[in-house]
C-alpha positions in Angstrom: 91.8 115.7 99.3 89.6 112.7 99.1 91.0 110.7 102.0 88.5 108.7 104.0 90.5 108.9 107.2 91.0 112.7 106.8 87.2 112.9 106.5 86.7 110.8 109.6 89.2 113.0 111.5 87.3 116.1 110.3 84.0 114.6 111.4 82.6 114.6 107.8 82.2 110.8 108.0 80.9 109.3 111.3 83.2 107.0 113.4 83.3 105.5 116.8 86.1 107.5 118.3 88.0 106.0 121.2 90.9 108.5 121.5 91.9 111.9 120.3 94.7 114.4 121.1 96.3 117.2 119.2 98.2 114.9 116.8 96.4 111.5 116.8 92.9 110.2 116.2 91.8 106.6 117.1 88.6 104.9 116.1 87.0 101.4 116.0 87.5 99.5 112.7 84.1 99.0 111.0 85.5 95.8 109.5 87.1 94.3 112.6 89.2 91.2 112.6 88.0 90.7 116.2 86.4 92.5 119.1 88.2 95.7 120.0 90.0 96.1 116.6 91.0 99.8 116.6 92.8 102.1 114.1 95.2 104.8 115.1 96.0 107.6 112.6 98.0 110.8 112.6 95.8 113.9 112.1 98.3 115.2 109.6 97.8 113.3 106.3 100.7 111.0 105.5 100.2 108.2 103.1 102.6 105.7 104.7 105.7 105.3 106.9 107.8 106.9 104.2 105.8 110.2 104.3 105.0 110.6 108.0 107.1 113.2 109.9 109.3 111.8 112.7 107.3 113.7 115.3 104.0 112.4 114.0 105.4 108.9 114.0 106.5 109.3 117.6 103.0 110.6 118.6 101.2 107.8 116.8 103.4 105.1 118.5 102.8 106.8 121.9 99.1 106.6 121.3 99.3 103.0 120.2 101.1 102.1 123.4 98.4 103.9 125.5 95.5 102.4 123.6 97.0 98.9 123.5 97.0 98.8 127.3 93.5 100.1 127.5 92.2 97.8 124.8 93.8 94.7 126.3 92.3 95.5 129.7 88.9 96.7 128.3 88.2 93.5 126.3 90.3 91.2 128.6 92.5 90.0 125.7 95.3 87.5 126.1 97.5 89.5 123.7 97.6 92.3 121.1 98.7 92.4 117.5 100.0 95.7 116.2 99.9 95.9 112.4 100.9 98.7 110.1 101.0 98.2 106.3 102.8 100.3 103.7 101.9 100.2 100.0 99.5 98.1 98.0 102.0 95.2 97.8 101.9 95.0 101.6 98.1 95.1 101.7 97.5 98.8 102.5 94.0 99.7 101.3 93.5 103.2 102.7 96.4 105.6 101.6 96.6 107.3 105.1 99.1 105.8 107.5 97.2 103.8 110.1 98.1 101.3 112.8 95.8 98.4 113.6 95.5 97.4 117.2 94.0 93.9 117.2 93.2 92.2 120.5 93.9 88.4 120.5 92.8 85.5 122.5 94.2 82.0 122.6 92.4 79.8 120.0 90.6 82.8 118.4 91.3 81.4 114.9 93.0 84.6 113.6 96.1 83.6 111.7 97.9 86.9 111.0 100.8 86.1 113.3 101.5 82.6 112.0 104.1 82.4 109.3 106.5 79.5 108.8 109.8 79.8 110.6 112.7 78.5 108.5 116.4 79.3 108.8 117.7 81.8 106.3 120.9 81.8 104.4 123.3 83.8 106.7 125.5 84.9 103.8 122.4 86.4 102.0 121.2 87.9 105.3 124.5 89.7 105.8 124.6 90.8 102.2 121.1 92.4 102.5 122.1 94.0 105.8 125.0 95.7 104.1 122.7 97.0 101.3 120.4 98.5 104.0 123.3 100.1 105.9 124.4 101.9 102.8 121.0 103.6 102.6 121.1 104.9 106.2 
């Protein structure tokens, strides 16, 4: 497999590791949005949220919670963004599930959490909800 994150986990590519357990590996992003930007990945390869096992998803989220607290305290951030992308259309670049933990400060200039809020069509919202429920 030619997955860059799998190679990082295996130690074939250097990284700045901040956390590791039996199921999860976390390391500093080398193209950080801001100070403390960290990536959390499952050790078992899964391309995205659609492929990851339920247990690995639980373990990744557990690690994200632990790391978010440590990162927020460690860099004295005002807040944290947690970002996880699935598929090229969503902006996923590396095809190995990963969660970005991005520390935030007031007036840091980062705009990832600012999208326009406008009221939706409630009939359309209900129609879409029914389509989703059919797939559960």
